[in-house]
N, C-alpha and C positions, 0 to 999 in steps of 0.2 A: 764299213767304217769300224775302227777300233773303239775300245770302251770310252776313252776320254773325249773323243770326238762325238760319239753318240750321246753321251750324257749331257753334252752342251747343246747339241743341234737337233736331236731327234724330236720330231713332233712339234717343232717350233718354227714359225714363220713370222716375219715382221707384220705387225698389226696392219691390216689393209686400209684402215681409216686414217691413222696418224703416222704409220711407218715406225712406230716405237720398236726399238731394238729389243727390249725386254717384253716378254708377253704380257699383255694387260691382265688385270685382275677383274674378273667378272663378279663383283660383289653384289649379287642380285638374288632374290628368292624366286622370282617368276619371270616369264617371257611373254611378250606380246605376239600372239599367233595371227597369221594373215587372214584366215577365214575358217568357217565351221568345219569343213571337211578335213582340212590340215590339222585342226585342233584334235578332232577325233582320232585321226591316223597316229599322230605323235604320241597321244596319250596311251595308245595301245602298242607303240613300237618305240619304246623310250631309248633304244640304242641308236636310233636314226635322227635324233634332233633333241631340242631342249624345250621342256614345258614347265618344269618345276625343279628347283635345285636339289630337292630330296631324291629325285629320279636321275639327275645328271646336270652337269655345269661345265661350261667351256674350259675354265681353269682346271677343274678337277680332271676333266677328260684329257687334257694335255699331260697332266701328271701320269694318268693311267696308261697313256700310250708309251711314255718313257719307261715306265716300270715294265710293261709288257716286252718292250724291245730289249731292255737290259737283262731280263730274265729268259729271253728266247721263248716267250709265250705268245699265244694268239691274242690274248686279251688280259686285262687286269682291272680290278675294281678297288677303289680306295675306301677306307673306313675311318671312323673318328678316333681310333686308337688301335694298337696292336691287338688287344683282346677283342675289339670289335671285329677285326679281320679274322682272328682265330675262330671266334664264335660263328661268324658267317660261314666259313669254310667247313666247320664241323656240323652245325646244326642243319645246314641246308641239305646234308646227305642222310640224315638220321630220322628214324621213326621208332616208336615203342617196339621193343623186341630185338633191336639191333645191339651189336657188341662192337667194342673198339679196343684196340691195343695201343698203348703209348709207353713211352720210355720211363725208366725209373728215376731219371734226372731230367727234369723239365722245370720251366719257370713256375714259381709258386702259384700264381693266380691261374695259369693254365691247368695246373694240377687240381686246384679247387673247382674249376669249371668241370673237369672230367669226373671228379670224385664226389662232388657235392650237388651240382646242379643237374648234370645230364642224368644221373640215376633217378631223379625226380620225374623225368620224362620217359622212364621205362628203358633207359640205356644201360647196359652192363659193360664192365671194363675188366681188362687184365693188364697188369703192369709187367713189363719185361726190360731186360737189359738190352737196349737196341745196339749196343756195340758187339753183340753176339747174335748172328743171324739165326742160329739154331734156337736160341731162347725166344726169339720173336716168332719163329715158325711154330714152336711148341705152344705159344699162347693163342694162336689163331684158331677160331672156331668156324663152323659152317655159316653162322650169322654175322661174322666180323665184316664190318663195312669199310673200315680203314685202319691203317697203322700210322700213328703219329710220331714223327721222329724230330727231335730237336738236336741239330748238329751244326757247330759245336753246342754243347749242352750248357745250361745255366744252373749252377755256377762252376761245376768241375771240369768244364771244357772237354767232356768225353766226346769222341767222334764216332759216328755211325756210318757204316758203308751204305751209302744211298743206292748205289747200283745193285748191290747184292740183295738188299732188303726189298727193293722195288721188284726185281725179277722174281723173288720168292712169293711176295705178297700177291703179285698178279697171277701167279699160278693157282692161288687159292681164291681168286676172284675179288681181292681186297684192293682198294686204292691206297696210295701213300701220300701223306701230307708232310712236308718238311718245313719247320720253322728255321729259317736261314738268317735270322736277325744278326747273330754274332758274326757271321761271315760277310754279309752284304753281297750283292750281285758281283762286286768286284773280285771276290775271292772264290766263289763257287756258284754254279748254276744247277740246282737240283733237278730241273726238268730235263736237262741234257743227260743226266745220270739215270733217268728212268722214273723219277717221281711224277705224280699226277698234278700235284698242287703245291705251290710254294707260298709261304706267308712271311711277312716281315712286320715287326713293330718299326715302322718308319720314323718313329720318334727318335730312334737311336742313330745308327751310322748314316742312314739315308739323309736325314736332316743334318745331323752333325753339330748343331749349335744350341740344342736344348730349348728351341723356341716353339715347338709344336708337339701336339699329341696326334698321331696318325698311324694307320696300319694299311697294308696292301695285301691283296690276294691275286696271284697270277696263275693262269691255267688255259685251258681251251676256251674258245669263244662260247661254246655250248654251255660249259659249266659256269662261266662268268655271267652269261645271260640268265642262267637259272638262279644265281645269287641275286642279281639286280631285281628280279621280279619273280616271286613275291617277297624274298627275304630282306633285302636291303629296303625295299619299298615299305615293308611292314615294321621291321625293327627300327628303322630310322637312324641307324648308326652311321650316318654320313659324315664325310670330311668337309669342313667349311672351305669355301673358295680361298679365303685368306690364308688358311693354313696350307692348302695345296700350293699356293703361290710361294709362300715362305719355304716350304719343302723343296720346291724346285730350284730355288736360289741356292739352298744348301747342297743339293745334289750335284751342282756344277763342279764342286771341288771333291766329290767323293773318291775318285781315283787317286789323286795326289794326297788326300788325307789318309787314305787307307795304307798307302805306302809308308808314310811316316808312322802311323799307329803300329804297323807290323814291325818296323825297324826298332822303334823304342821298346816295344814290348819284349822283343827277343833279347835285347841287351839287359833289361831289368830282370827278366826271368833268369838269365844266365848268372847275373850277379846275386840274386836272392837264393838260387839253388846252393850257392857256396856259403851263405851267411850263417854264422853260428847260432842265430836266434830264430832260425826258420827250420821247421821239420820237413816241409815238403812244398813244391811249387807245382801247380797244375797249369801247364801251358803246352798246347799241342805241338809247338815248335821244338820242344826239348825232346831229345831222344829218350829221356827217362819217362816221358808220358806213355802210359800203356797203349794208347791208340795213335801214337805218333805216325806209324806207317800207313794207317788209313788216311790221316790228314795229308800226309805227303803225296798220296796217290790222287785224292779228289779235290784238293784245294790249291789255289795258286798263291797262298800265303797263309800265315797262321793266325792273323788277326791281332787285335789290341786288348783282348781280355785275358785275365788270369786270376786264379785264386791262390792264396798262400796260407798254409797252416803255420801259425806262429807259436813258438814254445811258450808255455805259461797260460794257455787257455783264455777265457773271457777277460780276465784281469789284464793280461798282456795286450789283448785286442783293444780294450778300452784305452789303455795308455797310448798305443800307436794311433788310434783313430782321433784321439784328443790332442795329439802332438803334431800331426802333419801340418805344414803351413802353406805349401803350394797346392797339394792335392786337397780337393774339397770333400768333406764328409757329406755324401748325398746319395740317394737312390738313383736309379737309371744308369745309363752308359752310352758309349758311342759319341760323346762330346769331344770337341777340340781340346778341352781342358780335362785333366785327370780327375777321376772321382774314386772314392773308396766307400765300401759299405760292409756291414756284417750280415752275410747272407742268412744265417740261422734265424735271426730276429727281424730281418727286414724283408727281403724278397721271398723267403721260404718259411715264414712263421706259420703258414697253414699246415705244415707238416709236423707230425710229432717228432720229439727228439730221437726216438727209436728209429723211425723211418728215415730221418735225416742221416743219422750216423750209419745206417745200413748202406747208404749210397755215397758215403764219404763227404757229407756236408757236416763237418765237425764244428764244435762250439768255438774253437780257436781259429776259425777260418775267416779271412777277409777276401773280398773280391775287389780287384783293382781294374778299373777301365783306364787304360793308359792313353793319355792325350798326345798332343803334337808339340808339347813344350820341348825345350832342349833337354835331352835325356839325362845329361850329367846333373842337372839341377833336380830332376825327379829322383834320381838315385840318391843324391845328397839329402833330399827331404825324407825319403824313406829311411835312410840310415840313421839320421838324427832322431827320428821318431823310435826306431828299434833300440837305439842307445838308451832311451829313457826307461825301458823295462827293467 
């Protein structure tokens, strides 16, 4: 089946008790077990039944099956947030003395995890420009456990060649984790390109409506089982059944939402690229974007995210962000409605100004999550805000 059929029907059957068309919500913390022997078995084989919702839940399990299918993975595990998923994927592979490589442009809290928390556990790291395979290879050491790639990257939308990086990393015995949040499974499938693990902040495009915090990891069944026990079991960063249920309702429209996000974003990017008060537009669908050709090769569309350098620096940014009327000033992304934020002081405040500027996260830069509104209304809103500078 194709994407929109799968996203609606995969893993879902009518409730056998009531015949409910929408999957039921199993809002329970525990489960009544039939006998002692079964209780012992299931507590030691948590992938084969349900004993306690921290270990597994029917609603969450349905979501995980859908994610695995959409990402062409053997299995998936859900977490309570995107950072919960990233932490599980990373820490479950590491021990003191290991080394990791990650991109020079990644989400600010992921950057903080890798540079502030993991070193306390004896993990060293090297930062590399993942849009250049040679730079990534130069950063790999004998003890490198994995290469972490965010593509498209947050917030400059830099694209990394997943297939080339994966082939190179595997030659050195390292795994590859790809954060594919900005793309969603609708636009790219990193595992098909050679990556070992894919993670998403499901809060974003997978949900699409700003109603949940959630994360997912998809990979082989062996790796997902390894995450479930002991890491998910002990960290407790589980997704609630209610959030899993809401997430599945949002996912039903993922395909048609992404089509509109992409269409709107391309039109806005082309408009802003010619605007006299804009220095630069970062959108991989534009031929002017330095990694446009990689995006064209590995993605099925260019997404709904962009960043824009506004002439006039922070003062101009303040004027624009205080003047938009349809677009909401808010962190996060991937909602049906458009959002705008100032990356240097919001999502990437953990980086020093020098580090941000080195990777083109400039003080006059805003990030726009383009929604599914009528695009001419969005353009008019941006234009009237820019006119106030």
